[in-house]
N, C-alpha and C positions, 0 to 999 in steps of 0.2 A: 595255627597254620604251620604245617611242616612240608617243606619241599626242598628240592636240590636244584641249585642254579649253577650252570657252567659259566665261568668267568673267563673272558678273553683278555689278552694283554691290553687292548684298547679300553677296556672297562676299568682298569686299575688307575688310581690317582698317582700323583708323584711320589707318594710314600709306599706304593706297592699294596694298597688296600682299597677297600670300598666302604661305603656307608650302607647301613640297613636302617630303615627301610630303603629299598632300592627299586628303581624303575625296572631293573632286570627281573625282579620278582613280581612285577605288575602290582605293586602296592601303591595306594594313594597316600601321599605324605600327610595330607591334612587330617586323616583319621587313623594314623598308625602310631606305633610306639615311639618313644624318644629316639633320636638319631644316635647311632653308635658306630664307631670305627672298627672295622674288622681287618686285621693284618693277614690277608690271604696269601701274599707273596712269601711270607716266612715259612709256612708249613705246607702250602699248596691247598689248604682248605681252612675254613673257619665256620663257626656256628654262631648264629645270633643268640645272645642270652635272653632276648625278649620273646621272639616268635619261633625260635628253633630252626629258622631257615638255614640250610647248609649251602655254603658257597664253596665251589671247587674250581681250581684252575684248570683250564683246558689242557689237554695233553700236549698241545703245541707250546705251552708256556711252562717254563721250568721254575720251580720254587727256589727261593733264595735261602741257602743254608745259613744258620746263625753265624757261621764264620765269615760269610760274605757280607752280612748286614752291618 
Protein backbone atom coordinates (compact mmCIF):
# COMPACT_ATOMS: atom_id res chain seq x y z
CA UNK A 1 0.00 0.00 0.00
CA UNK A 2 1.51 3.34 -1.03
CA UNK A 3 -0.27 6.61 -0.45
CA UNK A 4 0.34 10.14 0.76
CA UNK A 5 -1.43 11.48 3.83
CA UNK A 6 -1.55 15.18 4.73
CA UNK A 7 -1.09 15.63 8.48
CA UNK A 8 -2.67 18.55 10.33
CA UNK A 9 -1.30 19.97 13.58
CA UNK A 10 -4.21 18.42 15.47
CA UNK A 11 -3.15 14.96 14.19
CA UNK A 12 0.30 15.17 15.83
CA UNK A 13 0.89 13.72 19.28
CA UNK A 14 2.77 15.57 22.04
CA UNK A 15 6.12 14.57 20.54
CA UNK A 16 5.35 15.97 17.09
CA UNK A 17 4.72 12.65 15.43
CA UNK A 18 2.12 10.11 14.52
CA UNK A 19 1.86 6.36 14.55
CA UNK A 20 1.42 4.11 11.55
CA UNK A 21 -0.86 2.33 10.94
CA UNK A 22 -3.01 5.40 11.25
CA UNK A 23 -6.73 6.06 11.02
CA UNK A 24 -5.71 8.96 8.74
CA UNK A 25 -4.72 6.37 6.16
CA UNK A 26 -7.94 4.42 6.70
CA UNK A 27 -6.03 1.39 7.94
CA UNK A 28 -7.59 -1.15 10.26
CA UNK A 29 -5.26 -1.66 13.20
CA UNK A 30 -6.32 -5.26 13.77
CA UNK A 31 -4.88 -6.52 10.47
CA UNK A 32 -2.05 -4.07 9.85
CA UNK A 33 1.70 -4.05 10.43
CA UNK A 34 3.27 -3.38 13.86
CA UNK A 35 2.78 0.12 15.24
CA UNK A 36 5.68 2.45 14.45
CA UNK A 37 6.32 6.06 15.54
CA UNK A 38 7.03 8.53 12.74
CA UNK A 39 8.59 11.90 13.63
CA UNK A 40 6.74 14.03 11.10
CA UNK A 41 7.39 17.38 12.81
CA UNK A 42 11.18 17.19 12.52
CA UNK A 43 11.45 17.14 8.70
CA UNK A 44 7.90 17.88 7.62
CA UNK A 45 7.42 14.37 6.26
CA UNK A 46 8.01 10.72 7.14
CA UNK A 47 7.64 7.39 5.36
CA UNK A 48 6.49 4.22 7.08
CA UNK A 49 9.13 1.50 6.79
CA UNK A 50 6.45 -1.22 6.68
CA UNK A 51 3.79 -0.03 4.24
CA UNK A 52 5.57 2.94 2.58
CA UNK A 53 2.74 5.32 3.41
CA UNK A 54 4.09 8.86 3.18
CA UNK A 55 2.94 11.35 5.82
CA UNK A 56 3.45 15.07 5.05
CA UNK A 57 2.72 18.09 7.24
CA UNK A 58 0.04 20.41 5.97
CA UNK A 59 1.38 23.67 4.53
CA UNK A 60 -0.18 25.49 7.50
CA UNK A 61 2.07 23.54 9.89
CA UNK A 62 5.79 24.30 9.99
CA UNK A 63 8.37 21.59 10.54
CA UNK A 64 10.62 21.79 13.59
CA UNK A 65 14.24 22.23 12.59
CA UNK A 66 16.81 20.04 14.41
CA UNK A 67 18.07 23.16 16.20
CA UNK A 68 14.59 23.74 17.69
CA UNK A 69 14.10 20.14 18.85
